C-alpha positions in Angstrom: 85.3 80.1 98.4 87.1 82.8 96.5 90.1 84.8 97.9 91.6 87.7 96.1 93.9 90.7 96.9 91.7 93.2 95.0 88.2 92.5 96.5 86.5 91.1 99.5 86.8 87.3 99.8 83.5 85.4 99.6 82.2 81.9 100.3 79.2 79.8 99.6 78.0 76.8 101.7 75.4 74.3 100.4 73.5 72.1 102.9 71.0 69.2 102.6 67.8 70.8 103.8 65.4 67.9 103.1 62.5 67.5 105.4 62.2 64.1 107.2 60.8 63.0 110.5 58.2 64.4 112.8 60.4 67.4 113.8 60.4 68.6 110.2 56.7 68.2 109.6 56.0 72.0 109.5 59.3 73.4 108.2 62.9 72.4 107.5 65.0 72.3 110.6 67.8 74.3 109.0 65.4 77.3 109.0 64.3 76.8 112.5 67.5 76.4 114.6 70.4 76.5 112.2 73.6 78.3 113.4 74.2 79.3 109.8 71.8 82.3 109.7 72.1 85.8 108.3 74.8 87.9 110.2 76.2 84.7 111.8 80.0 84.5 111.9 81.4 81.4 110.2 84.9 80.0 110.3 86.0 77.4 107.7 88.9 75.2 108.6 90.6 72.7 106.2 93.0 70.1 107.6 95.7 68.4 105.6 97.2 65.6 107.7 97.5 67.1 111.1 97.8 70.8 110.1 94.6 72.8 110.2 94.4 75.9 108.0 91.7 78.6 108.4 90.2 79.1 105.0 87.7 81.8 105.9 86.5 83.8 108.8 83.5 85.7 107.6 79.9 86.8 108.0 76.8 85.2 106.4 75.0 87.8 104.2 72.4 85.7 102.3 70.5 82.4 103.0 68.5 80.8 100.2 66.3 77.7 100.4 65.6 75.7 97.2 62.9 73.1 97.6 63.6 69.8 95.7 61.5 68.3 92.9 60.9 65.2 95.0 59.6 64.7 98.6 62.3 65.2 101.3 64.8 66.9 98.9 65.9 70.6 99.4 69.1 72.6 99.6 70.0 75.5 101.8 72.7 77.8 100.4 74.5 80.3 102.7 76.6 83.0 101.1 78.9 85.4 103.0 81.9 87.6 102.9 85.1 88.0 105.0 85.4 90.2 108.1 86.2 93.3 106.1 82.4 93.5 105.8 82.4 94.8 109.3 84.4 97.9 108.1 82.0 98.5 105.2 78.7 99.0 107.0 78.6 102.7 107.8 79.8 105.7 105.9 81.4 108.3 108.1 82.6 111.9 108.0 85.8 112.1 110.1 88.7 114.4 110.3 92.1 112.7 111.0 94.0 115.8 112.2 97.8 115.5 112.0 97.7 111.8 111.1 99.8 110.4 108.2 98.4 107.5 106.1 99.7 104.5 108.2 98.7 106.2 111.4 95.2 106.8 110.0 95.0 103.1 109.2 95.8 102.1 112.8 93.3 104.6 114.2 90.5 103.3 111.9 91.2 99.6 112.8 91.6 100.1 116.6 87.8 99.6 117.4 87.7 96.3 115.5 90.3 94.6 117.8 87.4 93.4 120.0 86.1 91.4 117.0 89.4 89.6 116.6 90.7 91.8 113.8 94.4 92.5 114.3 96.1 95.2 112.2 99.3 94.6 110.2 100.5 97.9 108.7 103.6 98.4 106.6 104.6 102.1 106.4 105.2 103.4 102.9 108.8 104.3 101.8 107.9 108.0 101.7 106.2 110.0 104.5 104.2 113.2 104.1 102.9 114.1 107.6 100.1 116.6 107.3 100.6 119.8 109.2 97.2 121.0 110.6 97.9 124.6 109.5 98.2 123.3 105.8 95.8 120.5 105.4 93.6 118.1 107.4 93.0 114.6 106.1 89.3 113.7 106.0 87.2 110.6 105.6 83.9 110.6 103.7 83.5 106.9 103.2 83.2 103.6 105.1 86.2 102.6 107.0 87.0 99.9 104.4 86.6 102.4 101.5 88.9 104.9 103.3 91.6 102.3 104.0 91.4 101.1 100.4 91.8 104.6 99.1 94.8 105.2 101.3 96.4 101.9 100.1 95.9 102.8 96.4 97.8 106.0 96.9 101.0 104.0 97.5 100.4 101.0 95.2 99.4 99.1 98.4 96.7 96.5 99.0 94.2 96.3 101.9 92.5 93.0 102.8 91.7 90.5 105.6 93.8 87.4 106.1 91.9 84.7 108.0 93.6 83.0 110.9 96.1 81.8 112.0 93.7 80.5 114.6 89.8 80.4 114.5 88.0 83.5 115.4 91.0 85.8 114.7 92.0 87.5 111.5 94.6 90.0 110.3 93.9 93.2 108.4 96.9 93.7 106.1 97.7 97.2 104.8 100.9 97.3 102.8 102.6 96.4 99.6 101.8 93.1 97.7 103.8 90.4 99.3 106.5 89.6 96.8 109.3 88.4 99.1 109.7 85.5 101.4 109.5 81.7 101.1 107.3 80.6 98.2 104.5 78.2 98.6 104.5 74.6 97.3 105.3 74.6 93.6 102.7 74.4 90.8 104.0 71.6 88.5 103.1 71.5 84.8 103.9 68.7 82.3 106.2 66.8 84.7 104.6 63.3 84.5 103.7 61.8 87.8 104.7 65.1 89.6 102.2 67.1 87.7 99.6 68.6 90.1 97.4 70.7 87.8 94.2 69.2 86.3 94.9 70.9 82.9 97.8 73.1 81.5 97.5 76.7 82.7 96.9 79.4 80.2 99.5 82.2 80.0 98.4 85.5 78.6 100.0 88.9 78.1 98.1 92.2 78.8 100.0 94.8 76.9 97.6 97.5 78.2 98.4 96.9 81.8 101.7 98.8 82.4 101.5 102.5 82.5 103.6 105.5 83.3 102.2 108.4 85.3 103.2 112.0 84.9 101.9 115.5 85.7 102.5 118.7 87.5 102.1 119.7 91.1 102.3 123.0 92.8 104.9 123.3 95.6 102.8 124.6 98.6 105.9 126.4 100.0 107.2 128.2 96.9 104.1 128.2 94.7 106.1 126.8 91.7 104.9 124.1 89.4 107.1 121.0 89.7 106.9 118.1 87.2 106.1 114.7 88.6 106.8 111.3 86.9 106.7 107.7 88.0 110.0 105.8 87.9 111.0 102.2 87.6 109.2 99.7 89.8 110.5 99.5 93.3 109.0 96.1 93.9 111.2 93.0 94.1 111.3 91.6 90.5 109.7 88.3 89.7 110.6 88.3 86.0 113.9 88.6 84.2 112.4 90.5 81.2 109.8 93.0 82.5 107.4 94.1 79.7 107.5 97.7 81.0 111.2 97.8 79.9 110.9 95.6 76.8 108.1 97.8 75.4 108.9 101.1 77.1 108.1 103.2 74.0 104.6 101.7 73.7 103.5 102.1 77.4 100.3 104.0 78.0 100.8 107.4 79.7 98.4 108.6 82.4 98.1 112.0 84.0 98.5 112.6 87.7 95.2 114.2 88.7 95.8 114.8 92.4 95.5 118.1 94.3 95.9 119.3 97.9 99.1 117.4 98.6 102.8 118.2 98.6 105.6 117.2 96.3 106.5 114.1 98.3 102.9 112.9 98.3 102.5 113.6 94.6 105.5 111.5 93.7 104.3 108.7 96.0 100.8 108.7 94.3 102.3 108.7 90.8 104.6 105.8 91.7 101.8 103.9 93.4 99.5 104.2 90.4 102.2 102.9 88.1 103.1 100.0 90.5 99.5 98.8 90.6 99.4 98.4 86.9 102.8 96.6 86.5 101.8 92.9 86.3 101.3 92.4 82.6 101.6 88.5 82.4 98.9 86.4 83.9 98.6 82.6 84.4 95.2 81.0 85.0 94.9 77.3 85.9 93.4 74.7 88.2 95.1 72.5 90.9 94.2 69.1 92.1 94.1 69.6 95.8 95.0 66.0 96.7 98.0 65.9 94.3 99.1 69.4 95.4 99.0 68.3 99.0 98.2 71.7 100.5 96.3 75.0 100.4 97.4 77.6 97.8 96.8 81.0 99.3 96.6 84.3 97.4 98.6 87.4 98.3 101.9 85.7 98.4 104.5 83.9 96.2 104.4 80.5 94.5 106.8 78.7 92.3 105.9 77.3 88.9 107.9 74.7 87.0 107.7 72.6 83.9 106.3 75.4 81.6 109.6 76.5 80.1 112.0 79.3 81.0 109.7 82.1 79.9 107.0 81.1 82.4 108.9 79.1 85.1 110.0 80.8 88.3 108.2 82.8 91.0 104.8 84.3 90.6 102.5 86.5 92.7 99.2 84.7 93.6 96.5 87.1 92.8 93.3 85.0 93.3 92.4 81.4 94.4 89.0 79.8 94.2 88.5 76.8 96.5 85.9 74.2 95.6 85.4 71.5 98.2 83.0 68.6 97.7 82.7 65.0 98.9 85.9 63.2 97.7 87.3 66.2 95.9 89.2 69.5 96.3 90.0 71.8 93.5 91.8 75.2 93.5 91.4 77.5 90.5 94.2 80.1 90.6 95.3 83.3 88.9 99.0 84.2 89.0 100.6 87.4 87.9 104.0 89.0 87.4 105.6 91.8 85.4 107.2 89.9 82.5 108.9 86.7 81.2 111.8 84.7 82.4 112.7 83.1 85.7 114.8 85.1 88.2 115.7 82.0 90.2 117.7 78.9 89.0 115.6 76.4 90.9 111.9 76.6 92.1 111.5 75.1 95.6 109.3 72.0 95.5 
């Protein structure tokens, strides 16, 4: 199962579908009466000790049968996606008269409450309510496509969080979660306390940070006003951001937005710059048993043992969970804006 903050989370389940006994004389039983069928809703729960965690709440999209090369052997593979699939089935043309972006999000998500999808919307720092006599926000996409487009305007993310109890999920629309209590620490090169299966790889993407600038016409005065993104407004995770260290070499992008006011233009320029700010990435793999928990994306995690440049707090961008008999591995991708820890101690 793969969870990410940029795309829909997906899962794959593999079952033994071997034919045995008189009831399977004509066909494998998993194709006759299996609850894991196309369009079925599947909830995956993982329990560590006495604490259950909902790993996935999703919809099966593909079922594949692979016959074995010996009698009685076969496998059935079910692949699916999280509940945001429900929002991506129908393209619609809708006018959201007088609704600002966060209110549009609530209006779009309201019909999905009956399916156990609860909205969690964080208003952006700047508001630009549309006056009906000036402009009318319109939707020409699926509900998910529209919500994602609105999120990108502000440097926000839009995704489904499974749980906290089975058959319920939360649709989060807001900034990447870079505050709060970090998850259990990822430990590197610390002897018996090491919980990674191999040292993580740290890489720098010098092309990631950008500045955004352009011109926008004031709808009231008709004058052209220069627009430029400023320093990041996100809580810092690194002591030495690359966007500051290499400010002269940053890529510059033009703001190509029309039909909005000055406030909206500045918000979109800042949002585009914020989305590109994480220039340092760490990729690795955890031993689930030694880690003793479930690493979740879209939040913070501490990393220790890799040296001052890479120790500290990181944003968890993606986690791939692989569960098998007797084993649990978690491949992760972490990101932040630069080098150096901002905290003296990483919580264990």
